[in-house]
C-alpha positions as CSV (number, residue, x, y, z in Angstrom):
1,M,0.0,0.0,0.0
2,K,1.4,3.4,-1.0
3,R,-0.1,6.9,-0.5
4,K,1.1,9.9,-2.4
5,A,1.1,13.7,-2.1
6,S,3.1,16.4,-3.7
7,A,4.2,20.0,-3.1
8,V,5.3,22.8,-5.3
9,W,7.3,25.8,-4.1
10,S,8.2,28.9,-6.0
11,G,10.5,31.6,-4.8
12,G,12.6,32.1,-1.7
13,L,11.9,31.0,1.8
14,K,10.2,34.2,3.2
15,T,8.8,35.6,0.0
16,G,7.9,32.4,-1.8
17,E,4.7,30.4,-1.8
18,G,3.7,26.9,-2.5
19,S,0.8,24.4,-2.7
20,M,0.3,20.8,-1.6
21,S,-1.9,18.2,-3.2
22,S,-2.8,14.6,-2.4
23,D,-3.7,11.8,-4.9
24,S,-7.1,11.4,-3.1
25,G,-7.9,15.0,-4.0
26,V,-8.6,16.0,-0.3
27,L,-5.7,18.4,-0.7
28,A,-5.9,20.2,-4.1
29,H,-3.3,22.9,-4.6
30,T,-3.7,23.9,-0.9
31,Q,-1.7,27.0,-0.2
32,Y,1.2,27.2,2.2
33,S,3.9,29.8,2.8
34,F,6.4,31.1,5.3
35,S,3.6,32.9,7.1
36,T,1.4,29.8,7.4
37,R,4.4,27.9,8.8
38,F,6.2,30.3,11.0
39,E,3.5,32.9,11.7
40,N,-0.3,32.8,11.7
41,G,-1.0,33.2,8.0
42,I,-4.0,31.7,6.2
43,G,-3.3,28.3,4.7
44,T,-1.8,25.0,6.0
45,N,1.7,23.8,6.8
46,P,3.5,20.5,7.0
47,E,3.4,20.4,10.8
48,E,-0.4,20.9,10.9
49,L,-0.8,18.1,8.4
50,I,1.4,15.9,10.6
51,A,-0.7,16.7,13.6
52,A,-3.9,15.8,11.7
53,A,-2.3,12.6,10.4
54,H,-1.2,11.6,13.9
55,A,-4.6,12.4,15.5
56,G,-6.4,10.3,12.8
57,C,-4.0,7.4,13.0
58,F,-4.0,7.2,16.8
59,S,-7.8,7.3,16.9
60,M,-8.0,4.3,14.6
61,A,-5.2,2.5,16.5
62,L,-7.0,3.0,19.8
63,A,-10.2,1.6,18.3
64,A,-8.4,-1.4,17.1
65,E,-6.6,-2.0,20.4
66,L,-10.0,-1.7,22.2
67,E,-11.6,-4.2,19.9
68,K,-8.7,-6.7,20.6
69,S,-9.6,-6.3,24.3
70,G,-13.2,-7.0,23.7
71,L,-14.3,-3.3,24.1
72,N,-15.9,-1.0,21.5
73,A,-15.3,2.7,21.4
74,E,-18.4,4.7,21.1
75,S,-16.2,7.6,20.2
76,V,-12.5,8.6,20.2
77,D,-11.7,12.3,20.1
78,T,-7.9,13.0,19.6
79,N,-6.2,16.3,19.4
80,A,-2.5,16.3,18.4
81,T,-0.2,19.2,19.2
82,V,3.0,19.3,17.3
83,T,5.8,21.4,18.7
84,F,8.2,22.8,16.0
85,E,11.3,24.5,17.4
86,L,14.7,25.8,16.4
87,T,17.3,23.4,17.7
88,D,21.1,23.0,17.1
89,A,20.2,20.8,14.2
90,G,17.8,23.4,12.7
91,F,14.0,23.6,12.8
92,T,12.7,20.3,14.3
93,I,9.5,18.7,15.4
94,T,10.5,18.0,18.9
95,T,7.3,16.8,20.5
96,V,3.8,15.7,19.8
97,H,1.2,15.7,22.5
98,L,-2.0,13.7,22.1
99,D,-5.1,14.7,24.1
100,V,-7.6,11.9,23.9
101,L,-11.1,11.7,25.2
102,A,-12.9,8.4,24.5
103,K,-16.3,7.0,25.3
104,V,-15.8,3.2,25.9
105,P,-18.7,1.5,27.6
106,G,-17.5,-1.1,30.1
107,A,-13.9,0.2,30.2
108,D,-12.2,0.9,33.6
109,T,-9.6,3.6,33.9
110,D,-6.5,1.4,34.4
111,T,-7.4,-1.0,31.5
112,F,-8.1,2.0,29.2
113,A,-4.8,3.6,30.1
114,T,-2.9,0.4,29.2
115,I,-4.8,0.0,25.9
116,A,-4.1,3.7,25.1
117,L,-0.4,3.3,25.7
118,N,-0.3,0.2,23.4
119,A,-2.2,2.2,20.7
120,K,0.3,5.1,21.0
121,G,3.2,2.7,20.4
122,G,1.4,0.8,17.7
123,C,0.2,3.8,15.7
124,P,2.2,3.9,12.4
125,V,2.5,7.7,12.5
126,S,3.9,7.5,16.1
127,R,6.5,5.0,14.8
128,V,7.6,7.2,11.9
129,L,8.1,10.4,14.0
130,N,11.5,11.1,15.6
131,A,10.0,13.1,18.4
132,A,9.0,12.6,22.0
133,I,5.3,11.7,22.0
134,T,3.3,12.4,25.2
135,M,-0.4,11.7,25.9
136,D,-3.2,12.4,28.2
137,A,-5.9,9.8,27.7
138,K,-9.2,10.0,29.5
139,L,-12.5,8.2,29.5
140,A,-15.6,10.4,29.0
């Protein structure tokens, strides 16, 4: 299985602009620029897309781990916060924090916490990131 996306950039770092597209069409020439990445400009940026990918991947991984344990999630609401900092190596995604709120009938707090940690470690996006990943996972 392979998934593809592309980006086009024109100009210098601060004055240039670009767009990103995905084969699915969900992203179609979606604008990004220096201001969308390092300031609060309108458009997206790579780090925001990584946060969305991580939140989506983790939610599915948690649902799968719950099913393996005989539990079914009524809902999993995951927010991912990516921290992007200047380090000695250059700009780096240093951490990702997952805030998770799940409705899981029949789950107790300790079992849920163990299952959530397993999902965090098993999520393919978690495994691809070279960043510290923290999490607060709670039952609703």
